[in-house]
C-alpha positions as CSV (number, residue, x, y, z in Angstrom):
1,X,50.6,-29.5,73.6
2,X,54.2,-30.3,72.5
3,X,53.2,-31.2,69.0
4,X,50.9,-28.2,68.7
5,X,53.7,-25.7,69.7
6,X,56.2,-27.4,67.3
7,X,53.8,-26.8,64.3
8,X,54.3,-23.0,64.9
9,X,58.0,-23.2,65.5
10,X,60.1,-21.3,62.8
11,X,62.1,-23.2,60.3
12,X,65.9,-22.6,59.8
13,X,67.7,-23.1,56.5
14,X,71.4,-22.9,55.9
15,X,72.6,-21.7,52.5
16,X,76.0,-21.6,50.8
17,X,76.1,-18.2,49.1
18,X,79.4,-17.8,47.2
19,X,81.3,-19.8,49.8
20,X,79.7,-18.1,52.8
21,X,77.2,-19.9,55.1
22,X,74.0,-17.9,55.4
23,X,71.4,-18.7,58.0
24,X,67.7,-17.9,57.1
25,X,64.8,-18.3,59.5
26,X,61.2,-18.1,58.4
27,X,57.7,-19.0,59.7
28,X,56.0,-22.1,58.4
29,X,53.0,-19.8,57.4
30,X,55.0,-17.7,54.9
31,X,54.1,-17.9,51.3
32,X,56.5,-19.2,48.7
33,X,56.9,-15.6,47.4
34,X,57.8,-14.3,50.8
35,X,60.4,-17.0,51.3
36,X,61.9,-16.3,47.9
37,X,62.1,-12.6,48.7
38,X,63.7,-13.4,52.1
39,X,66.4,-15.6,50.4
40,X,67.1,-12.9,47.9
41,X,67.4,-10.2,50.6
42,X,69.8,-12.4,52.6
43,X,72.0,-12.8,49.6
44,X,72.0,-9.1,48.6
45,X,70.4,-9.7,45.2
46,X,67.3,-8.1,43.5
47,X,64.0,-9.5,44.6
48,X,62.9,-10.5,41.1
49,X,66.0,-12.5,40.4
50,X,65.4,-16.1,39.4
51,X,67.0,-18.4,42.1
52,X,67.5,-22.1,42.6
53,X,68.2,-24.2,45.7
54,X,70.2,-27.4,45.4
55,X,70.7,-29.8,48.3
56,X,73.9,-31.7,49.1
57,X,73.0,-34.5,46.7
58,X,72.5,-32.1,43.8
59,X,68.7,-32.2,43.7
60,X,66.6,-29.1,43.3
61,X,64.7,-28.0,46.4
62,X,61.2,-26.5,46.1
63,X,61.1,-23.0,47.7
64,X,58.0,-23.2,49.9
65,X,57.1,-23.6,53.6
66,X,57.3,-27.4,53.4
67,X,60.9,-27.4,52.2
68,X,63.1,-29.7,54.5
69,X,65.3,-28.0,57.1
70,X,69.0,-28.7,57.1
71,X,72.1,-28.2,59.4
72,X,75.4,-26.3,59.1
73,X,76.9,-29.6,58.1
74,X,74.3,-30.2,55.4
75,X,74.1,-26.9,53.6
76,X,71.9,-26.1,50.5
77,X,73.7,-24.4,47.6
78,X,72.1,-21.1,46.6
79,X,72.3,-20.4,42.9
80,X,70.9,-17.3,41.1
81,X,70.5,-17.2,37.3
82,X,72.5,-14.7,35.4
83,X,70.8,-12.1,33.2
84,X,71.7,-14.1,30.1
85,X,70.2,-17.3,31.6
86,X,67.2,-15.4,32.7
87,X,66.7,-13.9,29.3
88,X,67.1,-17.4,27.7
89,X,64.6,-18.7,30.2
90,X,62.1,-16.0,29.4
91,X,62.7,-16.6,25.7
92,X,61.9,-20.3,26.1
93,X,58.7,-19.4,28.0
94,X,57.7,-16.9,25.2
95,X,58.3,-19.6,22.5
96,X,56.2,-22.1,24.5
97,X,53.4,-19.5,24.9
98,X,53.5,-18.7,21.2
99,X,53.3,-22.4,20.3
100,X,50.5,-22.9,22.7
101,X,48.6,-19.9,21.3
102,X,49.2,-21.1,17.7
103,X,48.0,-24.6,18.6
104,X,44.8,-23.5,20.3
105,X,44.2,-20.5,18.0
106,X,44.1,-18.1,21.0
107,X,44.3,-14.9,18.9
108,X,41.6,-16.1,16.4
109,X,39.3,-17.0,19.4
110,X,39.9,-13.5,20.9
111,X,39.1,-11.9,17.6
112,X,35.9,-14.0,17.1
113,X,34.8,-13.3,20.7
114,X,35.4,-9.5,20.2
115,X,33.4,-9.6,16.9
116,X,30.5,-11.5,18.4
117,X,30.4,-9.1,21.3
118,X,30.3,-6.2,18.9
119,X,27.6,-7.9,16.9
120,X,25.5,-8.5,20.0
121,X,25.9,-4.9,21.1
122,X,24.8,-3.8,17.7
123,X,21.8,-6.1,17.7
124,X,20.8,-4.9,21.2
125,X,21.0,-1.3,19.8
126,X,18.9,-2.3,16.7
127,X,16.3,-4.0,18.9
128,X,15.9,-0.8,20.7
129,X,15.4,1.0,17.4
130,X,12.9,-1.7,16.4
131,X,10.7,-0.6,19.3
132,X,10.8,2.9,18.1
133,X,10.0,1.8,14.5
134,X,7.0,-0.2,15.8
135,X,5.6,2.8,17.6
136,X,6.2,4.9,14.4
137,X,4.4,2.3,12.3
138,X,1.4,2.3,14.8
139,X,1.2,6.1,14.5
140,X,1.4,6.0,10.7
141,X,-1.3,3.4,10.6
142,X,-3.5,5.5,12.9
143,X,-2.9,8.5,10.6
144,X,-3.8,6.4,7.6
145,X,-7.0,5.2,9.2
146,X,-7.9,8.7,10.1
147,X,-7.3,9.9,6.6
148,X,-9.4,7.0,5.2
149,X,-12.1,7.9,7.6
150,X,-12.1,11.5,6.4
151,X,-12.4,10.3,2.8
152,X,-15.0,7.7,3.6
153,X,-17.6,9.4,1.3
154,X,-15.5,8.8,-1.7
155,X,-15.5,5.0,-1.6
156,X,-18.9,4.4,-3.1
157,X,-18.1,1.5,-5.4
158,X,-17.7,-1.1,-2.6
159,X,-20.7,-3.4,-2.0
160,X,-20.0,-3.8,1.7
161,X,-22.8,-3.3,4.2
162,X,-21.1,-0.8,6.4
163,X,-19.6,2.6,5.8
164,X,-17.5,5.0,7.9
165,X,-19.5,7.8,9.5
166,X,-18.3,11.4,9.7
167,X,-16.8,11.1,13.2
168,X,-14.8,8.0,12.1
169,X,-15.7,6.1,15.3
170,X,-19.0,4.5,14.8
171,X,-20.2,2.5,11.8
172,X,-23.7,2.8,10.4
173,X,-25.5,0.4,8.0
174,X,-26.1,1.7,4.5
175,X,-29.5,0.1,4.5
176,X,-31.8,-1.5,7.0
177,X,-30.5,-4.9,8.1
178,X,-32.5,-7.2,10.4
179,X,-30.9,-7.4,13.8
180,X,-29.6,-10.8,14.8
181,X,-27.8,-12.1,17.9
182,X,-24.0,-11.8,18.3
183,X,-22.0,-14.4,16.4
184,X,-25.0,-15.2,14.2
185,X,-24.6,-14.1,10.6
186,X,-27.4,-13.3,8.2
187,X,-27.6,-15.0,4.9
188,X,-26.8,-11.7,3.2
189,X,-23.5,-11.3,5.2
190,X,-22.6,-14.9,4.5
191,X,-22.9,-14.3,0.7
192,X,-20.9,-11.1,1.0
193,X,-18.1,-13.1,2.7
194,X,-17.9,-15.4,-0.3
195,X,-16.9,-12.5,-2.6
196,X,-13.3,-11.1,-3.1
197,X,-14.8,-7.6,-2.9
198,X,-15.2,-7.9,0.9
199,X,-13.7,-4.8,2.5
200,X,-12.0,-5.4,5.8
201,X,-11.5,-1.6,6.3
202,X,-15.2,-1.1,6.9
203,X,-15.3,-3.4,10.0
204,X,-14.3,-2.8,13.6
205,X,-12.3,-5.5,15.5
206,X,-15.4,-6.8,17.5
207,X,-17.4,-7.0,14.2
208,X,-14.5,-8.9,12.6
209,X,-14.6,-11.4,15.4
210,X,-18.3,-11.9,15.1
211,X,-17.9,-12.4,11.3
212,X,-15.4,-15.3,11.2
213,X,-13.5,-15.3,14.5
214,X,-10.4,-13.0,13.8
215,X,-10.8,-13.0,10.0
216,X,-7.8,-12.4,7.8
217,X,-7.5,-11.3,4.2
218,X,-6.2,-14.7,3.0
219,X,-8.8,-16.6,4.9
220,X,-11.5,-14.4,3.4
221,X,-10.1,-14.9,-0.1
222,X,-9.8,-18.6,0.4
223,X,-13.3,-18.9,1.6
224,X,-14.5,-17.0,-1.4
225,X,-12.4,-19.0,-3.8
226,X,-13.7,-22.3,-2.4
227,X,-17.3,-21.3,-3.1
228,X,-16.5,-19.5,-6.5
229,X,-14.8,-22.6,-7.8
230,X,-17.3,-25.0,-6.2
231,X,-14.4,-26.9,-4.5
232,X,-16.6,-28.3,-1.8
233,X,-18.0,-30.7,-4.4
234,X,-14.6,-31.6,-5.8
235,X,-12.4,-31.8,-2.7
236,X,-12.9,-33.7,0.6
237,X,-13.9,-32.1,3.8
238,X,-10.4,-32.8,5.1
239,X,-8.9,-30.8,2.2
240,X,-11.3,-27.9,3.0
241,X,-10.1,-28.0,6.6
242,X,-6.4,-28.0,5.5
243,X,-6.9,-25.1,3.2
244,X,-8.8,-22.9,5.7
245,X,-6.4,-23.8,8.6
246,X,-3.3,-23.0,6.5
247,X,-4.9,-19.7,5.4
248,X,-5.3,-18.7,9.0
249,X,-1.8,-19.8,10.1
250,X,0.3,-18.8,7.1
251,X,1.8,-15.6,8.5
252,X,1.7,-16.2,12.3
253,X,4.3,-14.1,14.3
254,X,5.6,-12.4,11.1
255,X,8.4,-10.0,12.2
256,X,7.9,-7.6,9.3
257,X,11.2,-8.4,7.5
258,X,11.3,-10.9,4.7
259,X,13.4,-14.0,4.1
260,X,16.1,-12.1,2.2
261,X,16.7,-9.9,5.2
262,X,16.6,-12.9,7.6
263,X,19.3,-14.7,5.6
264,X,21.5,-11.7,4.9
265,X,21.4,-10.5,8.5
266,X,21.9,-14.1,9.8
267,X,19.0,-13.8,12.2
268,X,18.1,-16.4,14.8
269,X,15.3,-17.7,12.5
270,X,17.7,-18.0,9.5
271,X,20.3,-19.9,11.6
272,X,17.6,-22.1,13.2
273,X,16.1,-23.2,9.8
274,X,19.4,-23.2,7.8
275,X,18.4,-20.4,5.5
276,X,15.6,-22.5,4.1
277,X,12.3,-20.6,4.1
278,X,13.0,-19.3,7.7
279,X,9.8,-17.3,8.0
280,X,7.4,-20.0,6.6
281,X,9.0,-22.6,8.8
282,X,8.6,-20.3,11.8
283,X,4.9,-19.8,10.9
284,X,4.4,-23.5,10.8
285,X,6.1,-24.0,14.2
286,X,4.1,-21.3,15.9
287,X,0.9,-22.6,14.4
288,X,1.4,-26.1,15.8
289,X,2.6,-24.7,19.1
290,X,-0.8,-23.0,19.4
291,X,-2.7,-26.0,18.2
292,X,-0.9,-28.1,20.8
293,X,-2.7,-26.2,23.6
294,X,-5.8,-28.0,24.8
295,X,-8.0,-25.0,24.5
296,X,-6.9,-24.4,20.9
297,X,-6.6,-27.9,19.6
298,X,-9.2,-28.1,16.9
299,X,-7.8,-31.6,15.9
300,X,-8.2,-33.1,19.4
301,X,-10.7,-35.7,18.2
302,X,-8.8,-36.6,15.0
303,X,-7.1,-40.0,14.9
304,X,-3.3,-39.9,15.2
305,X,-2.7,-41.2,11.7
306,X,-5.1,-38.7,10.2
307,X,-3.7,-35.8,12.2
308,X,-0.2,-36.7,10.9
309,X,-1.4,-36.4,7.3
310,X,-3.3,-33.2,8.1
311,X,-0.3,-31.7,9.8
312,X,2.0,-32.5,6.9
313,X,-0.5,-31.1,4.4
314,X,-0.8,-27.8,6.3
315,X,3.0,-27.5,6.5
316,X,3.3,-28.1,2.8
317,X,0.8,-25.3,2.0
318,X,2.4,-22.8,4.4
319,X,5.9,-23.5,3.0
320,X,4.4,-23.0,-0.5
321,X,3.8,-19.3,0.3
322,X,7.6,-18.6,0.1
323,X,7.8,-16.5,-3.1
324,X,11.3,-18.0,-3.7
325,X,9.4,-21.2,-4.8
326,X,6.9,-19.3,-7.0
327,X,8.4,-20.4,-10.4
328,X,8.8,-24.0,-9.3
329,X,5.2,-24.4,-8.1
330,X,3.6,-22.6,-11.0
331,X,5.6,-24.7,-13.6
332,X,4.4,-27.9,-11.8
333,X,0.8,-26.7,-12.0
334,X,1.2,-25.8,-15.7
335,X,2.2,-29.3,-16.5
336,X,-0.9,-30.7,-14.8
337,X,-3.6,-28.2,-15.6
338,X,-4.5,-29.4,-19.1
339,X,-5.1,-33.0,-18.0
340,X,-6.0,-32.3,-14.4
341,X,-7.4,-35.2,-12.4
342,X,-9.2,-34.5,-9.1
343,X,-8.6,-38.2,-8.1
344,X,-4.9,-37.8,-8.4
345,X,-3.3,-36.9,-5.0
346,X,-0.3,-35.2,-6.6
347,X,-2.6,-33.1,-8.8
348,X,-4.8,-32.0,-5.8
349,X,-1.7,-31.3,-3.7
350,X,-0.4,-29.0,-6.4
351,X,-3.8,-27.3,-6.8
352,X,-4.0,-26.6,-3.1
353,X,-0.5,-25.0,-3.2
354,X,-1.5,-22.8,-6.1
355,X,-4.8,-21.8,-4.4
356,X,-3.0,-20.7,-1.2
357,X,-0.5,-18.8,-3.3
358,X,-3.3,-17.1,-5.2
359,X,-5.1,-16.1,-2.0
360,X,-1.8,-15.0,-0.3
361,X,-1.0,-12.3,-2.9
362,X,-4.5,-11.6,-4.2
363,X,-4.9,-8.1,-2.8
364,X,-5.1,-6.6,-6.4
365,X,-8.1,-8.8,-7.1
366,X,-10.2,-6.6,-4.9
367,X,-11.5,-3.1,-6.0
368,X,-8.9,-0.4,-6.1
369,X,-10.4,1.6,-3.2
370,X,-10.1,-1.6,-1.1
371,X,-6.7,-2.8,-2.3
372,X,-4.8,0.5,-2.4
373,X,-4.6,1.2,1.3
374,X,-3.0,-2.3,1.7
375,X,-0.5,-1.5,-1.0
376,X,0.5,1.6,1.0
377,X,1.0,-0.5,4.1
378,X,3.1,-3.0,2.2
379,X,5.3,-0.4,0.6
380,X,5.9,1.2,4.0
381,X,6.9,-2.2,5.4
382,X,9.3,-2.6,2.4
383,X,10.8,0.8,3.0
384,X,11.3,0.1,6.7
385,X,13.3,-3.0,5.7
386,X,15.4,-1.3,3.1
387,X,16.2,1.5,5.5
388,X,17.4,-1.0,8.1
389,X,19.4,-2.9,5.4
390,X,21.2,0.3,4.5
391,X,21.9,1.0,8.2
392,X,23.4,-2.5,8.6
393,X,25.3,-2.5,5.3
394,X,23.2,-5.3,3.8
395,X,22.1,-5.7,0.1
396,X,18.9,-3.8,-0.7
397,X,16.4,-5.0,-3.2
398,X,15.6,-2.3,-5.8
399,X,11.8,-2.9,-5.5
400,X,12.0,-2.1,-1.7
401,X,14.2,1.0,-1.9
402,X,12.2,4.2,-1.2
403,X,14.7,6.1,-3.4
404,X,14.1,3.9,-6.5
405,X,10.5,2.6,-6.5
406,X,7.1,4.1,-6.8
407,X,3.7,2.6,-6.2
408,X,2.9,2.3,-10.0
409,X,6.2,0.8,-10.9
410,X,6.1,-1.7,-8.0
411,X,2.6,-2.9,-8.8
412,X,2.8,-3.0,-12.7
413,X,5.6,-5.6,-12.7
414,X,4.1,-7.7,-9.9
415,X,0.6,-7.8,-11.6
416,X,1.9,-8.4,-15.1
417,X,4.5,-11.0,-14.4
418,X,3.3,-12.7,-11.2
419,X,-0.4,-12.3,-10.6
420,X,-2.0,-12.4,-14.1
421,X,0.0,-15.5,-15.3
422,X,-0.8,-17.5,-12.2
423,X,-4.5,-16.6,-12.1
424,X,-4.9,-17.2,-15.9
425,X,-3.5,-20.7,-15.4
426,X,-6.0,-21.3,-12.6
427,X,-8.7,-19.9,-14.9
428,X,-8.0,-22.8,-17.3
429,X,-9.3,-25.1,-14.6
430,X,-12.0,-22.8,-13.3
431,X,-13.2,-20.5,-16.1
432,X,-15.7,-18.8,-13.7
433,X,-12.9,-16.8,-12.0
434,X,-12.2,-14.7,-15.1
435,X,-14.9,-12.1,-14.5
436,X,-14.5,-11.9,-10.7
437,X,-10.7,-12.3,-10.3
438,X,-8.7,-12.1,-13.6
439,X,-10.5,-9.1,-15.1
440,X,-10.0,-7.0,-12.0
441,X,-6.3,-7.8,-12.2
442,X,-6.2,-6.5,-15.7
443,X,-8.1,-3.4,-14.7
444,X,-5.7,-2.9,-11.8
445,X,-2.7,-3.2,-14.2
446,X,-4.2,-0.6,-16.5
447,X,-4.9,1.7,-13.5
448,X,-1.3,1.7,-12.4
449,X,0.0,2.1,-16.0
450,X,-2.1,5.2,-16.2
451,X,-0.7,6.4,-12.9
452,X,2.8,5.7,-14.2
453,X,2.1,7.8,-17.4
454,X,1.0,10.7,-15.2
455,X,4.1,10.4,-13.0
456,X,6.3,10.3,-16.1
457,X,4.6,13.3,-17.5
458,X,5.0,15.2,-14.3
459,X,8.7,14.3,-14.1
460,X,9.2,15.5,-17.6
461,X,7.5,18.8,-16.8
462,X,9.5,19.4,-13.6
463,X,12.8,18.2,-15.1
464,X,15.3,21.2,-15.3
465,X,16.1,22.2,-18.9
466,X,19.2,23.9,-20.3
467,X,18.5,27.4,-21.5
468,X,20.9,28.7,-24.2
469,X,21.9,32.3,-24.7
470,X,20.2,33.6,-27.9
471,X,23.2,35.7,-28.9
472,X,25.4,32.7,-28.6
473,X,23.1,30.7,-30.8
474,X,23.1,33.4,-33.5
475,X,26.9,33.6,-33.5
476,X,27.2,29.9,-33.7
477,X,24.8,29.9,-36.6
478,X,26.9,32.4,-38.5
479,X,30.1,30.5,-37.9
480,X,28.4,27.4,-39.2
481,X,27.3,29.2,-42.4
482,X,30.8,30.5,-43.0
483,X,32.3,27.1,-42.7
484,X,29.8,25.6,-45.2
485,X,30.2,28.4,-47.7
486,X,33.8,29.5,-48.2
């Protein structure tokens, strides 16, 4: 009990304050700040004054509850710092803080953190806007589909089996077709799928699934090109599998904004893939994430070494769809096409890259009534990106700016300088594509050039003209004659 009660006993300190002995009593449970204020009060000085305690041997004493007690014969000296000393002390502390801040770049870190927080807030806001844009895009596509339905009777040049009915909901055959079980295709349908004129707009989602399991434009075009060029007799079955799989996977999880935007906006994809084909790398990653699922792994029975080669080949083809590499790939093919060797692996690899590129951007190969709705969708996607780039203060490509580009001007340059040169080089190896693919491109170019001439003529008609005052013109004419005949 004695030791317990002694732990709660107050502590007494004797101080020498300007020659006077001052007795201070405090509890052992007081905080250092409380003890300091008590010492200042006992000495009649301000509470915020800097003070020091010095024992009889000249050593500094820590001001806290554990400080040693003393006696009237062993008094601690009480020293308070003058204003000048306190200012000097504060100055030293300020200099130390400044040196510390400079050494560890505190201000730059604060600025960087502030900027990043601002950027994150802006990104969160933009993500919210993106949801609104997606809904707007869905509504626009629905309106476009309804408009196409209402104009269904105009599209008579397409050889597709189905046509839109008046109510726009049901599809009816143009001619009698034998019924066959679900997922079983007639020979006539199979032959139609081999043609680039296949019109995806004439099929409902469930019918698309029954045709070729979630068919895409590139897959359809690749399938048609393989048969048109008779590639099944020149390439291996593995090459066929690689081409078709890459065609299915080439645009998986596309966000709707191209690589230029990803890089300029420093998006997560651009950072992850170091600004090197961020979208195409992402498509590859998503593709093999899906293929790694047991229920989706079409390569489950392939030997590990063979799968490694197939995987690398698919990645190579998907990366080749980056238009930034268009010139490089086409130049490589030009060097090989005149002496092309189907037994040469490098030649075949280059051909496969060109084939997937042809299929990827081959929309204009199809009839105008099939291709043009897709052009409208593509331009709207471009315009959405350019609007966002303007909002974020990023560079805007002229061919994507709704204020500078028209459908004819956009398509003429693309067809003349990208599509036709590439397909004509492929035609050197496969002359049979001229009638079905190259000539439609030339026709499409001529079609858009005619539209451009009409647009130019309309612009000329609607352009405001300066109307001169006739009296002013007469007076000017007289003055001119006077000057020429003195």
